[in-house]
PyMOL Python script that loads the backbone (N, CA, C, O; Angstrom):
from pymol import cmd

cmd.read_pdbstr("""\
ATOM      1  N   UNK A   1    -111.747  76.365  44.266  1.00  0.00           N
ATOM      2  CA  UNK A   1    -111.708  75.212  43.634  1.00  0.00           C
ATOM      3  C   UNK A   1    -110.080  74.523  43.539  1.00  0.00           C
ATOM      4  O   UNK A   1    -109.128  75.179  43.115  1.00  0.00           O
ATOM      5  N   UNK A   2    -109.998  73.472  43.888  1.00  0.00           N
ATOM      6  CA  UNK A   2    -108.576  72.640  44.463  1.00  0.00           C
ATOM      7  C   UNK A   2    -108.668  72.156  43.022  1.00  0.00           C
ATOM      8  O   UNK A   2    -109.239  71.161  42.575  1.00  0.00           O
ATOM      9  N   UNK A   3    -107.680  73.493  42.154  1.00  0.00           N
ATOM     10  CA  UNK A   3    -107.464  72.253  40.634  1.00  0.00           C
ATOM     11  C   UNK A   3    -106.432  71.356  39.833  1.00  0.00           C
ATOM     12  O   UNK A   3    -106.202  71.111  38.649  1.00  0.00           O
ATOM     13  N   UNK A   4    -105.935  70.995  41.048  1.00  0.00           N
ATOM     14  CA  UNK A   4    -104.895  69.542  40.914  1.00  0.00           C
ATOM     15  C   UNK A   4    -105.955  68.282  42.017  1.00  0.00           C
ATOM     16  O   UNK A   4    -105.643  67.224  42.563  1.00  0.00           O
ATOM     17  N   UNK A   5    -106.300  68.490  42.000  1.00  0.00           N
ATOM     18  CA  UNK A   5    -107.353  67.135  43.354  1.00  0.00           C
ATOM     19  C   UNK A   5    -107.321  65.915  42.391  1.00  0.00           C
ATOM     20  O   UNK A   5    -107.417  64.767  42.825  1.00  0.00           O
ATOM     21  N   UNK A   6    -107.200  66.166  41.240  1.00  0.00           N
ATOM     22  CA  UNK A   6    -107.210  64.952  40.436  1.00  0.00           C
ATOM     23  C   UNK A   6    -105.821  64.027  40.040  1.00  0.00           C
ATOM     24  O   UNK A   6    -105.615  63.010  39.378  1.00  0.00           O
ATOM     25  N   UNK A   7    -105.003  64.973  40.826  1.00  0.00           N
ATOM     26  CA  UNK A   7    -103.832  64.062  40.578  1.00  0.00           C
ATOM     27  C   UNK A   7    -103.349  63.135  42.491  1.00  0.00           C
ATOM     28  O   UNK A   7    -102.978  63.516  43.601  1.00  0.00           O
ATOM     29  N   UNK A   8    -103.766  61.505  41.639  1.00  0.00           N
ATOM     30  CA  UNK A   8    -103.746  60.873  43.190  1.00  0.00           C
ATOM     31  C   UNK A   8    -103.015  61.111  43.752  1.00  0.00           C
ATOM     32  O   UNK A   8    -101.974  61.583  43.297  1.00  0.00           O
ATOM     33  N   UNK A   9    -103.324  60.788  45.612  1.00  0.00           N
ATOM     34  CA  UNK A   9    -102.136  60.997  46.077  1.00  0.00           C
ATOM     35  C   UNK A   9    -101.322  59.641  45.962  1.00  0.00           C
ATOM     36  O   UNK A   9    -101.534  58.494  45.568  1.00  0.00           O
ATOM     37  N   UNK A  10     -99.936  60.608  46.690  1.00  0.00           N
ATOM     38  CA  UNK A  10     -98.849  59.893  46.868  1.00  0.00           C
ATOM     39  C   UNK A  10     -99.601  58.158  47.193  1.00  0.00           C
ATOM     40  O   UNK A  10     -99.593  57.188  46.436  1.00  0.00           O
ATOM     41  N   UNK A  11    -100.097  58.263  48.359  1.00  0.00           N
ATOM     42  CA  UNK A  11     -99.844  56.664  48.702  1.00  0.00           C
ATOM     43  C   UNK A  11    -101.180  55.577  48.498  1.00  0.00           C
ATOM     44  O   UNK A  11    -101.881  54.810  49.157  1.00  0.00           O
ATOM     45  N   UNK A  12    -100.980  56.149  46.935  1.00  0.00           N
ATOM     46  CA  UNK A  12    -102.458  54.899  46.108  1.00  0.00           C
ATOM     47  C   UNK A  12    -101.562  55.196  44.991  1.00  0.00           C
ATOM     48  O   UNK A  12    -102.148  55.243  43.909  1.00  0.00           O
ATOM     49  N   UNK A  13     -99.816  55.491  44.941  1.00  0.00           N
ATOM     50  CA  UNK A  13     -98.756  55.633  43.819  1.00  0.00           C
ATOM     51  C   UNK A  13     -98.184  53.691  44.142  1.00  0.00           C
ATOM     52  O   UNK A  13     -98.053  53.324  45.310  1.00  0.00           O
ATOM     53  N   UNK A  14     -97.958  52.843  43.147  1.00  0.00           N
ATOM     54  CA  UNK A  14     -97.185  52.070  43.321  1.00  0.00           C
ATOM     55  C   UNK A  14     -96.015  51.704  41.937  1.00  0.00           C
ATOM     56  O   UNK A  14     -96.322  51.176  40.868  1.00  0.00           O
ATOM     57  N   UNK A  15     -94.953  52.064  42.267  1.00  0.00           N
ATOM     58  CA  UNK A  15     -94.412  52.006  41.002  1.00  0.00           C
ATOM     59  C   UNK A  15     -93.621  50.119  41.135  1.00  0.00           C
ATOM     60  O   UNK A  15     -92.833  49.613  41.935  1.00  0.00           O
ATOM     61  N   UNK A  16     -94.296  49.628  39.999  1.00  0.00           N
ATOM     62  CA  UNK A  16     -93.855  48.220  39.884  1.00  0.00           C
ATOM     63  C   UNK A  16     -93.251  48.446  38.339  1.00  0.00           C
ATOM     64  O   UNK A  16     -93.696  49.056  37.367  1.00  0.00           O
ATOM     65  N   UNK A  17     -91.495  47.333  38.667  1.00  0.00           N
ATOM     66  CA  UNK A  17     -90.476  46.766  38.185  1.00  0.00           C
ATOM     67  C   UNK A  17     -91.314  45.373  37.586  1.00  0.00           C
ATOM     68  O   UNK A  17     -92.154  44.599  38.045  1.00  0.00           O
ATOM     69  N   UNK A  18     -90.491  45.546  36.146  1.00  0.00           N
ATOM     70  CA  UNK A  18     -91.082  44.195  35.415  1.00  0.00           C
ATOM     71  C   UNK A  18     -90.064  43.518  34.789  1.00  0.00           C
ATOM     72  O   UNK A  18     -89.311  44.408  34.393  1.00  0.00           O
ATOM     73  N   UNK A  19     -89.580  42.386  34.452  1.00  0.00           N
ATOM     74  CA  UNK A  19     -89.078  41.746  33.429  1.00  0.00           C
ATOM     75  C   UNK A  19     -89.898  41.143  32.426  1.00  0.00           C
ATOM     76  O   UNK A  19     -90.773  40.330  32.724  1.00  0.00           O
ATOM     77  N   UNK A  20     -89.556  41.654  30.739  1.00  0.00           N
ATOM     78  CA  UNK A  20     -90.559  40.896  30.211  1.00  0.00           C
ATOM     79  C   UNK A  20     -89.264  40.233  29.340  1.00  0.00           C
ATOM     80  O   UNK A  20     -88.062  40.333  29.588  1.00  0.00           O
ATOM     81  N   UNK A  21     -89.893  39.568  28.307  1.00  0.00           N
ATOM     82  CA  UNK A  21     -89.084  37.668  27.613  1.00  0.00           C
ATOM     83  C   UNK A  21     -88.876  39.013  26.532  1.00  0.00           C
ATOM     84  O   UNK A  21     -88.933  40.230  26.705  1.00  0.00           O
ATOM     85  N   UNK A  22     -88.498  37.794  24.854  1.00  0.00           N
ATOM     86  CA  UNK A  22     -88.503  38.195  24.253  1.00  0.00           C
ATOM     87  C   UNK A  22     -89.741  38.275  23.230  1.00  0.00           C
ATOM     88  O   UNK A  22     -89.887  38.490  22.027  1.00  0.00           O
ATOM     89  N   UNK A  23     -90.573  37.983  24.361  1.00  0.00           N
ATOM     90  CA  UNK A  23     -91.913  38.278  23.536  1.00  0.00           C
ATOM     91  C   UNK A  23     -92.576  39.530  24.157  1.00  0.00           C
ATOM     92  O   UNK A  23     -93.579  39.829  23.509  1.00  0.00           O
ATOM     93  N   UNK A  24     -92.298  40.539  25.424  1.00  0.00           N
ATOM     94  CA  UNK A  24     -92.491  40.957  26.153  1.00  0.00           C
ATOM     95  C   UNK A  24     -93.904  40.568  26.469  1.00  0.00           C
ATOM     96  O   UNK A  24     -94.982  41.129  26.276  1.00  0.00           O
ATOM     97  N   UNK A  25     -93.472  39.147  27.151  1.00  0.00           N
ATOM     98  CA  UNK A  25     -94.569  38.622  28.182  1.00  0.00           C
ATOM     99  C   UNK A  25     -93.957  38.424  29.541  1.00  0.00           C
ATOM    100  O   UNK A  25     -93.158  37.495  29.661  1.00  0.00           O
ATOM    101  N   UNK A  26     -94.308  39.388  30.867  1.00  0.00           N
ATOM    102  CA  UNK A  26     -94.010  39.901  31.550  1.00  0.00           C
ATOM    103  C   UNK A  26     -93.734  38.351  32.744  1.00  0.00           C
ATOM    104  O   UNK A  26     -94.694  37.765  33.245  1.00  0.00           O
ATOM    105  N   UNK A  27     -92.151  37.902  33.021  1.00  0.00           N
ATOM    106  CA  UNK A  27     -91.388  37.003  33.982  1.00  0.00           C
ATOM    107  C   UNK A  27     -91.693  37.219  35.649  1.00  0.00           C
ATOM    108  O   UNK A  27     -91.719  36.652  36.741  1.00  0.00           O
ATOM    109  N   UNK A  28     -91.913  38.579  34.900  1.00  0.00           N
ATOM    110  CA  UNK A  28     -91.563  38.702  36.869  1.00  0.00           C
ATOM    111  C   UNK A  28     -92.107  39.878  36.968  1.00  0.00           C
ATOM    112  O   UNK A  28     -92.291  40.429  35.882  1.00  0.00           O
ATOM    113  N   UNK A  29     -92.681  40.911  38.625  1.00  0.00           N
ATOM    114  CA  UNK A  29     -93.447  41.629  38.516  1.00  0.00           C
ATOM    115  C   UNK A  29     -92.662  42.102  40.227  1.00  0.00           C
ATOM    116  O   UNK A  29     -92.946  41.599  41.314  1.00  0.00           O
ATOM    117  N   UNK A  30     -92.091  42.720  40.069  1.00  0.00           N
ATOM    118  CA  UNK A  30     -92.296  43.317  41.979  1.00  0.00           C
ATOM    119  C   UNK A  30     -92.616  44.389  41.978  1.00  0.00           C
ATOM    120  O   UNK A  30     -92.857  44.960  40.915  1.00  0.00           O
ATOM    121  N   UNK A  31     -92.753  45.208  43.561  1.00  0.00           N
ATOM    122  CA  UNK A  31     -92.565  46.559  44.206  1.00  0.00           C
ATOM    123  C   UNK A  31     -91.408  46.856  44.378  1.00  0.00           C
ATOM    124  O   UNK A  31     -90.989  47.928  44.815  1.00  0.00           O
ATOM    125  N   UNK A  32     -90.712  45.804  44.002  1.00  0.00           N
ATOM    126  CA  UNK A  32     -88.890  46.297  44.424  1.00  0.00           C
ATOM    127  C   UNK A  32     -88.430  46.085  43.403  1.00  0.00           C
ATOM    128  O   UNK A  32     -88.791  45.449  42.413  1.00  0.00           O
ATOM    129  N   UNK A  33     -87.203  46.912  43.784  1.00  0.00           N
ATOM    130  CA  UNK A  33     -86.650  46.868  42.439  1.00  0.00           C
ATOM    131  C   UNK A  33     -85.143  46.284  42.446  1.00  0.00           C
ATOM    132  O   UNK A  33     -84.288  46.373  41.564  1.00  0.00           O
ATOM    133  N   UNK A  34     -85.076  45.622  43.791  1.00  0.00           N
ATOM    134  CA  UNK A  34     -83.393  44.996  43.720  1.00  0.00           C
ATOM    135  C   UNK A  34     -84.061  43.156  43.613  1.00  0.00           C
ATOM    136  O   UNK A  34     -83.445  42.182  43.181  1.00  0.00           O
ATOM    137  N   UNK A  35     -85.211  43.193  44.066  1.00  0.00           N
ATOM    138  CA  UNK A  35     -85.906  42.083  43.522  1.00  0.00           C
ATOM    139  C   UNK A  35     -85.955  41.830  41.762  1.00  0.00           C
ATOM    140  O   UNK A  35     -85.395  40.946  41.114  1.00  0.00           O
ATOM    141  N   UNK A  36     -86.552  42.587  41.441  1.00  0.00           N
ATOM    142  CA  UNK A  36     -86.322  42.905  39.522  1.00  0.00           C
ATOM    143  C   UNK A  36     -85.493  42.436  39.423  1.00  0.00           C
ATOM    144  O   UNK A  36     -85.488  41.365  38.816  1.00  0.00           O
ATOM    145  N   UNK A  37     -83.881  43.168  40.166  1.00  0.00           N
ATOM    146  CA  UNK A  37     -82.768  43.653  39.134  1.00  0.00           C
ATOM    147  C   UNK A  37     -82.148  41.918  38.889  1.00  0.00           C
ATOM    148  O   UNK A  37     -81.637  41.353  37.923  1.00  0.00           O
ATOM    149  N   UNK A  38     -82.571  41.383  40.582  1.00  0.00           N
ATOM    150  CA  UNK A  38     -81.726  40.009  41.073  1.00  0.00           C
ATOM    151  C   UNK A  38     -82.603  39.562  40.288  1.00  0.00           C
ATOM    152  O   UNK A  38     -82.082  39.625  39.174  1.00  0.00           O
ATOM    153  N   UNK A  39     -83.806  39.073  40.174  1.00  0.00           N
ATOM    154  CA  UNK A  39     -84.227  38.111  38.892  1.00  0.00           C
ATOM    155  C   UNK A  39     -83.760  38.030  37.158  1.00  0.00           C
ATOM    156  O   UNK A  39     -83.406  37.113  36.416  1.00  0.00           O
ATOM    157  N   UNK A  40     -84.039  39.952  36.944  1.00  0.00           N
ATOM    158  CA  UNK A  40     -82.845  40.523  35.581  1.00  0.00           C
ATOM    159  C   UNK A  40     -81.734  39.487  35.798  1.00  0.00           C
ATOM    160  O   UNK A  40     -81.740  38.403  35.215  1.00  0.00           O
ATOM    161  N   UNK A  41     -80.940  39.803  36.519  1.00  0.00           N
ATOM    162  CA  UNK A  41     -79.467  39.458  35.820  1.00  0.00           C
ATOM    163  C   UNK A  41     -79.634  38.163  36.446  1.00  0.00           C
ATOM    164  O   UNK A  41     -78.849  37.973  37.375  1.00  0.00           O
ATOM    165  N   UNK A  42     -80.621  37.007  36.138  1.00  0.00           N
ATOM    166  CA  UNK A  42     -79.891  35.778  36.071  1.00  0.00           C
ATOM    167  C   UNK A  42     -79.880  35.398  34.932  1.00  0.00           C
ATOM    168  O   UNK A  42     -79.729  34.177  34.931  1.00  0.00           O
ATOM    169  N   UNK A  43     -79.966  35.831  33.864  1.00  0.00           N
ATOM    170  CA  UNK A  43     -80.192  35.695  32.168  1.00  0.00           C
ATOM    171  C   UNK A  43     -81.176  36.774  31.413  1.00  0.00           C
ATOM    172  O   UNK A  43     -82.284  36.726  30.879  1.00  0.00           O
ATOM    173  N   UNK A  44     -79.863  38.080  31.733  1.00  0.00           N
ATOM    174  CA  UNK A  44     -80.340  39.078  30.774  1.00  0.00           C
ATOM    175  C   UNK A  44     -80.791  38.849  29.736  1.00  0.00           C
ATOM    176  O   UNK A  44     -81.689  39.593  29.341  1.00  0.00           O
ATOM    177  N   UNK A  45     -80.245  37.480  28.697  1.00  0.00           N
ATOM    178  CA  UNK A  45     -80.229  37.683  27.289  1.00  0.00           C
ATOM    179  C   UNK A  45     -81.817  37.725  26.948  1.00  0.00           C
ATOM    180  O   UNK A  45     -82.821  37.335  27.544  1.00  0.00           O
ATOM    181  N   UNK A  46     -81.493  38.608  25.282  1.00  0.00           N
ATOM    182  CA  UNK A  46     -83.106  39.071  25.436  1.00  0.00           C
ATOM    183  C   UNK A  46     -84.475  39.792  26.291  1.00  0.00           C
ATOM    184  O   UNK A  46     -85.393  40.378  25.717  1.00  0.00           O
ATOM    185  N   UNK A  47     -84.400  39.656  27.323  1.00  0.00           N
ATOM    186  CA  UNK A  47     -85.469  40.336  27.969  1.00  0.00           C
ATOM    187  C   UNK A  47     -84.548  41.595  28.358  1.00  0.00           C
ATOM    188  O   UNK A  47     -83.317  41.586  28.355  1.00  0.00           O
ATOM    189  N   UNK A  48     -85.513  42.858  28.750  1.00  0.00           N
ATOM    190  CA  UNK A  48     -85.592  43.564  28.807  1.00  0.00           C
ATOM    191  C   UNK A  48     -86.456  44.025  31.038  1.00  0.00           C
ATOM    192  O   UNK A  48     -86.991  43.278  31.858  1.00  0.00           O
ATOM    193  N   UNK A  49     -86.162  45.322  31.070  1.00  0.00           N
ATOM    194  CA  UNK A  49     -86.811  45.602  32.816  1.00  0.00           C
ATOM    195  C   UNK A  49     -86.998  47.381  32.520  1.00  0.00           C
ATOM    196  O   UNK A  49     -86.477  48.472  32.288  1.00  0.00           O
ATOM    197  N   UNK A  50     -88.233  46.551  32.761  1.00  0.00           N
ATOM    198  CA  UNK A  50     -88.951  48.096  33.093  1.00  0.00           C
ATOM    199  C   UNK A  50     -89.925  48.838  33.924  1.00  0.00           C
ATOM    200  O   UNK A  50     -90.772  48.011  34.263  1.00  0.00           O
ATOM    201  N   UNK A  51     -90.104  49.566  34.233  1.00  0.00           N
ATOM    202  CA  UNK A  51     -90.720  50.616  35.009  1.00  0.00           C
ATOM    203  C   UNK A  51     -91.356  51.733  35.131  1.00  0.00           C
ATOM    204  O   UNK A  51     -91.018  52.874  34.816  1.00  0.00           O
ATOM    205  N   UNK A  52     -93.051  51.014  35.989  1.00  0.00           N
ATOM    206  CA  UNK A  52     -94.761  51.843  35.606  1.00  0.00           C
ATOM    207  C   UNK A  52     -95.011  51.997  36.693  1.00  0.00           C
ATOM    208  O   UNK A  52     -95.091  51.266  37.680  1.00  0.00           O
ATOM    209  N   UNK A  53     -95.215  53.572  36.381  1.00  0.00           N
ATOM    210  CA  UNK A  53     -95.825  54.071  37.845  1.00  0.00           C
ATOM    211  C   UNK A  53     -97.568  54.230  37.338  1.00  0.00           C
ATOM    212  O   UNK A  53     -98.050  54.689  36.302  1.00  0.00           O
ATOM    213  N   UNK A  54     -98.371  53.486  38.867  1.00  0.00           N
ATOM    214  CA  UNK A  54     -99.488  52.817  38.328  1.00  0.00           C
ATOM    215  C   UNK A  54    -100.426  53.599  39.845  1.00  0.00           C
ATOM    216  O   UNK A  54     -99.954  54.004  40.907  1.00  0.00           O
ATOM    217  N   UNK A  55    -101.605  53.575  39.453  1.00  0.00           N
ATOM    218  CA  UNK A  55    -102.598  54.364  40.396  1.00  0.00           C
ATOM    219  C   UNK A  55    -103.114  52.739  40.589  1.00  0.00           C
ATOM    220  O   UNK A  55    -103.056  51.761  39.844  1.00  0.00           O
ATOM    221  N   UNK A  56    -103.731  52.988  42.189  1.00  0.00           N
ATOM    222  CA  UNK A  56    -104.112  51.644  42.363  1.00  0.00           C
ATOM    223  C   UNK A  56    -104.883  51.779  44.013  1.00  0.00           C
ATOM    224  O   UNK A  56    -104.345  51.763  45.121  1.00  0.00           O
ATOM    225  N   UNK A  57    -106.269  51.908  43.648  1.00  0.00           N
ATOM    226  CA  UNK A  57    -107.235  52.137  45.133  1.00  0.00           C
ATOM    227  C   UNK A  57    -107.367  49.784  45.211  1.00  0.00           C
ATOM    228  O   UNK A  57    -106.558  48.977  44.754  1.00  0.00           O
ATOM    229  N   UNK A  58    -108.406  49.572  45.799  1.00  0.00           N
ATOM    230  CA  UNK A  58    -109.129  48.781  46.737  1.00  0.00           C
ATOM    231  C   UNK A  58    -109.671  47.684  45.861  1.00  0.00           C
ATOM    232  O   UNK A  58    -109.824  46.466  45.960  1.00  0.00           O
ATOM    233  N   UNK A  59    -110.027  49.141  44.456  1.00  0.00           N
ATOM    234  CA  UNK A  59    -111.030  47.512  43.474  1.00  0.00           C
ATOM    235  C   UNK A  59    -109.948  47.415  42.022  1.00  0.00           C
ATOM    236  O   UNK A  59    -109.843  46.391  41.346  1.00  0.00           O
ATOM    237  N   UNK A  60    -109.335  48.483  41.791  1.00  0.00           N
ATOM    238  CA  UNK A  60    -108.592  48.408  40.482  1.00  0.00           C
ATOM    239  C   UNK A  60    -107.461  49.401  40.663  1.00  0.00           C
ATOM    240  O   UNK A  60    -107.396  50.295  41.507  1.00  0.00           O
ATOM    241  N   UNK A  61    -106.256  48.971  39.375  1.00  0.00           N
ATOM    242  CA  UNK A  61    -105.483  49.687  39.454  1.00  0.00           C
ATOM    243  C   UNK A  61    -105.249  49.648  37.998  1.00  0.00           C
ATOM    244  O   UNK A  61    -105.406  48.669  37.269  1.00  0.00           O
ATOM    245  N   UNK A  62    -104.598  51.590  37.442  1.00  0.00           N
ATOM    246  CA  UNK A  62    -104.497  51.807  35.960  1.00  0.00           C
ATOM    247  C   UNK A  62    -102.967  52.386  36.074  1.00  0.00           C
ATOM    248  O   UNK A  62    -102.420  52.846  37.076  1.00  0.00           O
ATOM    249  N   UNK A  63    -102.517  52.251  34.948  1.00  0.00           N
ATOM    250  CA  UNK A  63    -100.929  52.710  34.704  1.00  0.00           C
ATOM    251  C   UNK A  63    -101.241  54.107  34.356  1.00  0.00           C
ATOM    252  O   UNK A  63    -102.048  54.463  33.497  1.00  0.00           O
ATOM    253  N   UNK A  64    -100.362  55.028  35.274  1.00  0.00           N
ATOM    254  CA  UNK A  64     -99.468  55.932  35.322  1.00  0.00           C
ATOM    255  C   UNK A  64     -98.762  56.908  34.238  1.00  0.00           C
ATOM    256  O   UNK A  64     -97.568  57.054  34.499  1.00  0.00           O
ATOM    257  N   UNK A  65     -99.196  57.615  33.083  1.00  0.00           N
ATOM    258  CA  UNK A  65     -98.063  57.666  31.828  1.00  0.00           C
ATOM    259  C   UNK A  65     -97.671  56.442  31.388  1.00  0.00           C
ATOM    260  O   UNK A  65     -98.427  55.485  31.220  1.00  0.00           O
ATOM    261  N   UNK A  66     -96.398  56.459  31.183  1.00  0.00           N
ATOM    262  CA  UNK A  66     -95.932  55.823  30.293  1.00  0.00           C
ATOM    263  C   UNK A  66     -94.630  54.343  30.587  1.00  0.00           C
ATOM    264  O   UNK A  66     -94.069  54.154  31.666  1.00  0.00           O
ATOM    265  N   UNK A  67     -94.528  53.927  29.971  1.00  0.00           N
ATOM    266  CA  UNK A  67     -93.565  52.800  30.995  1.00  0.00           C
ATOM    267  C   UNK A  67     -92.252  52.899  30.694  1.00  0.00           C
ATOM    268  O   UNK A  67     -92.180  53.019  29.471  1.00  0.00           O
ATOM    269  N   UNK A  68     -91.349  52.908  31.104  1.00  0.00           N
ATOM    270  CA  UNK A  68     -89.493  53.146  30.845  1.00  0.00           C
ATOM    271  C   UNK A  68     -89.308  51.872  31.486  1.00  0.00           C
ATOM    272  O   UNK A  68     -89.655  51.164  32.431  1.00  0.00           O
ATOM    273  N   UNK A  69     -87.968  52.030  29.628  1.00  0.00           N
ATOM    274  CA  UNK A  69     -87.247  50.885  29.227  1.00  0.00           C
ATOM    275  C   UNK A  69     -85.858  51.666  30.108  1.00  0.00           C
ATOM    276  O   UNK A  69     -85.209  52.626  29.694  1.00  0.00           O
ATOM    277  N   UNK A  70     -85.636  50.835  31.572  1.00  0.00           N
ATOM    278  CA  UNK A  70     -84.060  50.498  32.299  1.00  0.00           C
ATOM    279  C   UNK A  70     -83.481  49.675  31.576  1.00  0.00           C
ATOM    280  O   UNK A  70     -82.317  49.694  31.977  1.00  0.00           O
ATOM    281  N   UNK A  71     -83.590  48.701  30.461  1.00  0.00           N
ATOM    282  CA  UNK A  71     -83.015  47.926  30.219  1.00  0.00           C
ATOM    283  C   UNK A  71     -81.301  48.405  29.817  1.00  0.00           C
ATOM    284  O   UNK A  71     -80.313  47.977  30.414  1.00  0.00           O
ATOM    285  N   UNK A  72     -81.290  49.083  29.018  1.00  0.00           N
ATOM    286  CA  UNK A  72     -79.610  49.947  28.328  1.00  0.00           C
ATOM    287  C   UNK A  72     -78.893  50.921  29.565  1.00  0.00           C
ATOM    288  O   UNK A  72     -77.713  51.272  29.567  1.00  0.00           O
ATOM    289  N   UNK A  73     -80.052  51.305  30.749  1.00  0.00           N
ATOM    290  CA  UNK A  73     -79.146  52.026  32.360  1.00  0.00           C
ATOM    291  C   UNK A  73     -78.562  50.620  33.501  1.00  0.00           C
ATOM    292  O   UNK A  73     -77.637  50.599  34.312  1.00  0.00           O
ATOM    293  N   UNK A  74     -79.586  49.545  33.099  1.00  0.00           N
ATOM    294  CA  UNK A  74     -79.098  48.440  33.465  1.00  0.00           C
ATOM    295  C   UNK A  74     -77.274  47.771  33.423  1.00  0.00           C
ATOM    296  O   UNK A  74     -76.217  47.898  34.042  1.00  0.00           O
ATOM    297  N   UNK A  75     -77.670  47.261  32.613  1.00  0.00           N
ATOM    298  CA  UNK A  75     -76.519  46.654  31.287  1.00  0.00           C
ATOM    299  C   UNK A  75     -75.861  47.766  31.855  1.00  0.00           C
ATOM    300  O   UNK A  75     -74.873  47.631  32.577  1.00  0.00           O
ATOM    301  N   UNK A  76     -76.229  48.578  31.641  1.00  0.00           N
ATOM    302  CA  UNK A  76     -74.620  49.656  31.495  1.00  0.00           C
ATOM    303  C   UNK A  76     -73.997  49.661  32.677  1.00  0.00           C
ATOM    304  O   UNK A  76     -72.775  49.515  32.721  1.00  0.00           O
ATOM    305  N   UNK A  77     -74.606  49.799  33.593  1.00  0.00           N
ATOM    306  CA  UNK A  77     -74.420  49.877  34.975  1.00  0.00           C
ATOM    307  C   UNK A  77     -73.263  48.526  35.688  1.00  0.00           C
ATOM    308  O   UNK A  77     -72.275  48.575  36.420  1.00  0.00           O
ATOM    309  N   UNK A  78     -74.221  47.110  34.841  1.00  0.00           N
ATOM    310  CA  UNK A  78     -73.435  46.086  34.831  1.00  0.00           C
ATOM    311  C   UNK A  78     -72.414  45.254  34.521  1.00  0.00           C
ATOM    312  O   UNK A  78     -71.984  44.140  34.822  1.00  0.00           O
ATOM    313  N   UNK A  79     -72.058  46.607  33.485  1.00  0.00           N
ATOM    314  CA  UNK A  79     -70.500  46.490  32.863  1.00  0.00           C
ATOM    315  C   UNK A  79     -69.686  47.117  33.246  1.00  0.00           C
ATOM    316  O   UNK A  79     -68.509  46.868  32.982  1.00  0.00           O
ATOM    317  N   UNK A  80     -70.164  48.397  34.187  1.00  0.00           N
ATOM    318  CA  UNK A  80     -69.215  49.689  34.400  1.00  0.00           C
ATOM    319  C   UNK A  80     -68.945  48.992  35.498  1.00  0.00           C
ATOM    320  O   UNK A  80     -67.960  49.513  36.021  1.00  0.00           O
ATOM    321  N   UNK A  81     -69.442  47.768  36.326  1.00  0.00           N
ATOM    322  CA  UNK A  81     -69.503  47.351  37.815  1.00  0.00           C
ATOM    323  C   UNK A  81     -68.937  46.295  37.411  1.00  0.00           C
ATOM    324  O   UNK A  81     -68.232  46.030  38.385  1.00  0.00           O
ATOM    325  N   UNK A  82     -68.670  45.184  36.355  1.00  0.00           N
ATOM    326  CA  UNK A  82     -67.833  44.583  36.480  1.00  0.00           C
ATOM    327  C   UNK A  82     -66.164  44.342  36.074  1.00  0.00           C
ATOM    328  O   UNK A  82     -65.280  43.489  36.147  1.00  0.00           O
ATOM    329  N   UNK A  83     -66.496  46.185  35.441  1.00  0.00           N
ATOM    330  CA  UNK A  83     -65.322  46.979  35.141  1.00  0.00           C
ATOM    331  C   UNK A  83     -64.404  47.320  36.500  1.00  0.00           C
ATOM    332  O   UNK A  83     -63.201  47.502  36.687  1.00  0.00           O
ATOM    333  N   UNK A  84     -65.237  47.315  37.095  1.00  0.00           N
ATOM    334  CA  UNK A  84     -64.488  47.787  38.398  1.00  0.00           C
ATOM    335  C   UNK A  84     -63.683  46.499  39.288  1.00  0.00           C
ATOM    336  O   UNK A  84     -62.908  46.571  40.242  1.00  0.00           O
ATOM    337  N   UNK A  85     -64.114  45.560  38.692  1.00  0.00           N
ATOM    338  CA  UNK A  85     -63.762  44.308  39.910  1.00  0.00           C
ATOM    339  C   UNK A  85     -62.614  44.292  39.939  1.00  0.00           C
ATOM    340  O   UNK A  85     -62.026  43.519  40.695  1.00  0.00           O
TER     341      UNK A  85
END
""", "prot")
cmd.dss("prot")
cmd.show_as("cartoon", "prot")
cmd.util.cbc("prot")
cmd.orient("prot")
């Protein structure tokens, strides 16, 4: 018996990056981190950028685990980059 057969195959997983407004409503979503970062950097005030791992098949999608808030990491990186310019 394969005890780990319930774990979805890698090709059925999607990382979705989203930019959320102050009411946690999605303003932008993409599988591309670069696209989400570009959208976020346009106007980061009162926004959050998060990533969620999803399992998707032909019929539906469901999140795997918790959403991770990347906002503090992204803002720190932006600040660090501006200090290097």
